[in-house]
N, C-alpha and C positions, 0 to 999 in steps of 0.2 A: 710251827715252823722251826727247823733245826738248822743252826748256823754253826759251822766250826771255825773257831779262831785259834790263836797260839799266844801263849804267854811270852813277852818280851820285856825284860827288865822290870818285871813286877806288874806290867800292865797287860790287859787282854786285848789283842789286836785282832779285829775282825777283817774279813776280806774287804777291800776298797769299794766294791759295789754295794756293800750293805749299809743302809741309811735306816737307823731306828730313831724314833721320835724322842726328843729330850723327855727324861723322866721315865722311860719305858722300863717296866720291871723285867729282869732276865733272871734265868736260873743257870748256875754253872755246874756242869757235870764233867768231872775229869774222866776223859776217855782212857788215857793211858799216861802214867808218869813219864816225863820227859826222857828221851834217849832209851826208852824201853820198848822194844818191838811188842806189839799186841799179843803174839803168841808166847811170850816171855813173861807177861805180867802176872799170870795165874795159872799155874801148871796142874792145879787139882783137877781130878776127874769131874765131869759135868755133875754127876750125882752129888759130890761134896760141895760143889759150888751152889746148887740149888737148896742144899740144907741151910744156907744162909738166910733163906727166906721162910723156912719152916716156922710155922706159929705165927707169922706176921699178919695174917688176915684174921679180922674179928667179925662176929655177927653172921657167920654162915650157919645154915641149918645143920644139926648133928649128923645127919646122914649125907652130907655133901660128897664125902670121899667116894661113897657107893653109888649115889644117884647124881653125880655131876652132869651127866648127859640130859638128865631130865631137867635140871635147872638151867642149864645152858641153852639146850635145843629143844626141850619140850618133849622128849621121848618118854615113854612109859617108865614109871619108877620099877626098880628091881626088888 
């Protein structure tokens, strides 16, 4: 479930119709800094943005970059 809220005076305000149980664990993911339009938040080309994730995944087969379709969809290996 994704719920979008707003920070007001240091507190996260959720929409009034959202009722979470007491003690519910939540994760806060800042979508865009306040007063910054999304298109202004990061003007790097998409290739540069994707480099932020390079090397993050561990435990993949050594040939994953060549045979990713095999591992994802079961196509024959190259």
